[in-house]
C-alpha positions in Angstrom: 76.2 139.8 103.6 74.0 138.8 106.6 73.9 135.3 108.0 71.3 134.3 110.6 70.7 131.0 112.4 67.4 131.0 114.2 67.4 127.3 114.9 69.6 127.3 118.0 68.2 124.1 119.4 68.4 121.9 116.3 71.7 120.5 117.7 71.0 117.9 120.3 73.4 117.9 123.3 75.7 115.2 121.9 76.1 117.0 118.5 76.6 120.3 120.3 79.5 118.7 122.2 81.0 117.2 119.1 80.8 120.5 117.3 82.5 122.3 120.2 85.2 119.6 120.3 85.8 120.2 116.5 86.5 123.9 117.0 90.0 125.3 117.0 91.5 125.3 120.5 91.3 129.0 121.0 87.6 129.2 120.0 86.7 126.1 122.0 88.1 127.8 125.1 85.9 130.9 124.4 82.8 128.7 123.9 83.5 126.7 127.1 83.8 129.9 129.2 80.0 130.1 129.0 78.5 128.1 131.9 75.0 127.9 130.4 74.3 125.7 127.4 72.5 128.6 125.6 75.6 130.7 125.7 77.7 127.9 124.4 75.2 127.3 121.6 75.2 131.0 120.7 79.0 131.3 120.7 79.5 128.1 118.6 76.8 129.0 116.1 78.0 132.6 115.7 81.5 131.3 114.9 80.1 128.8 112.4 78.2 131.6 110.7 81.4 133.6 110.4 83.1 130.5 108.9 80.2 130.1 106.5 80.3 133.8 105.5 84.1 133.8 104.9 83.9 130.6 102.8 80.9 131.7 100.7 81.8 135.3 100.2 85.6 135.2 100.1 86.6 131.5 99.5 88.4 131.3 102.8 88.2 127.7 104.1 90.6 127.9 107.0 89.0 128.4 110.4 89.4 132.1 111.1 91.2 133.5 114.2 90.0 136.9 115.3 91.1 139.4 117.9 89.3 142.1 119.7 90.0 145.8 119.1 90.5 148.4 121.8 86.8 148.7 122.5 85.9 145.0 122.0 85.0 145.0 118.3 86.3 141.8 116.6 88.6 141.9 113.6 90.5 139.4 111.4 94.2 140.1 111.7 95.0 137.8 108.7 92.4 139.5 106.5 92.3 143.3 107.3 90.2 144.0 104.2 87.4 141.9 105.6 85.1 143.2 108.3 82.6 141.3 110.3 80.3 141.6 113.4 78.4 139.1 115.5 75.3 139.3 117.6 72.9 136.9 119.4 69.7 136.8 121.3 67.5 134.1 122.8 66.0 133.3 119.4 68.9 133.5 117.0 72.5 134.4 116.2 73.6 136.8 113.4 76.8 137.5 111.5 77.6 140.3 109.0 80.6 139.9 106.7 81.7 142.6 104.3 84.5 144.5 102.7 83.5 147.6 104.6 82.9 148.1 108.3 79.7 146.7 109.6 77.7 146.5 112.8 74.9 144.0 113.5 72.4 143.5 116.2 69.7 140.9 116.7 67.1 141.1 119.5 63.9 139.3 120.5 60.9 141.6 121.1 60.9 143.4 124.4 59.4 146.5 126.0 61.9 148.4 128.2 61.5 149.9 131.6 60.7 153.6 131.7 64.3 154.3 132.8 65.7 152.5 129.7 63.2 154.2 127.4 64.3 157.7 128.7 68.0 156.7 128.5 67.9 155.3 125.0 65.2 157.1 123.1 64.5 160.8 122.2 61.1 162.4 122.8 59.9 161.6 119.3 61.0 157.9 119.5 59.3 157.6 123.0 56.1 159.0 121.5 56.3 156.6 118.5 56.7 153.6 120.9 53.9 154.6 123.2 51.5 155.4 120.3 52.4 152.3 118.3 50.0 149.5 117.7 52.9 147.2 118.6 55.2 149.0 121.1 57.5 146.0 121.6 58.1 145.8 117.9 58.7 149.6 117.5 61.1 149.7 120.5 63.0 146.6 119.3 63.4 148.1 115.8 64.8 151.3 117.1 67.0 149.6 119.7 68.6 147.3 117.1 69.2 150.2 114.8 71.0 152.1 117.6 72.9 149.0 118.7 74.1 148.2 115.2 75.3 151.8 114.8 77.2 151.5 118.1 78.7 148.2 117.0 79.6 149.7 113.6 81.8 152.3 115.2 83.3 149.7 117.6 83.6 152.4 120.3 80.9 151.1 122.6 78.2 153.4 123.9 80.1 156.6 123.7 77.4 158.5 121.8 74.2 159.9 123.4 71.7 157.1 122.4 68.7 159.4 122.1 70.2 161.3 119.2 72.0 158.5 117.5 69.5 158.0 114.7 69.0 161.6 113.9 70.7 162.5 110.6 73.0 159.5 110.7 75.1 159.2 107.5 75.2 155.4 107.8 73.0 152.9 106.0 70.6 150.7 108.0 69.0 147.5 106.8 66.4 146.1 109.2 64.8 142.6 109.0 61.6 142.1 111.1 60.4 138.6 111.7 57.7 137.2 114.0 60.4 136.2 116.6 63.2 138.8 116.4 64.5 142.0 114.7 67.9 142.2 113.1 69.6 145.4 111.9 72.7 145.8 109.8 74.6 149.1 109.8 77.1 150.0 107.1 79.2 153.2 106.6 
């Protein structure tokens, strides 16, 4: 299941602080490592989405504690049968919770530099972006699909990004809104 909160600024500053104070100590420390308020909001709201997903999908009410795998992918040591992934951008935070491995990415629309375009996209994808009626949208869709696949594996960017979408056996589900694109990858 995908959970998205795209109302990052609905919490006023005092409610934000009370929400941070109510977190388990370990997560509060993680949230407070962010020096900017936006980072704190994103970290708090991503954790709240995870709590919501675990409660709604699995009936787990206890605040979860997660750890990071060898390459930084989070996991729930107390619930190894449950997989999740988190992502955020300037506009929203996203969480995927499932019984199979998942990767999720959410991004605001952007157009990359030529260097990033050559690094991340194959010739056909570059052409599609350049010829698109909305190049920012086309790039962001392709980027979130690739990032979700990278996060699914949990290995980081160890694959050549230009060929990542070619013949992938994984399932991709992409949500396109006026403000952002979100892609979920499943095995």
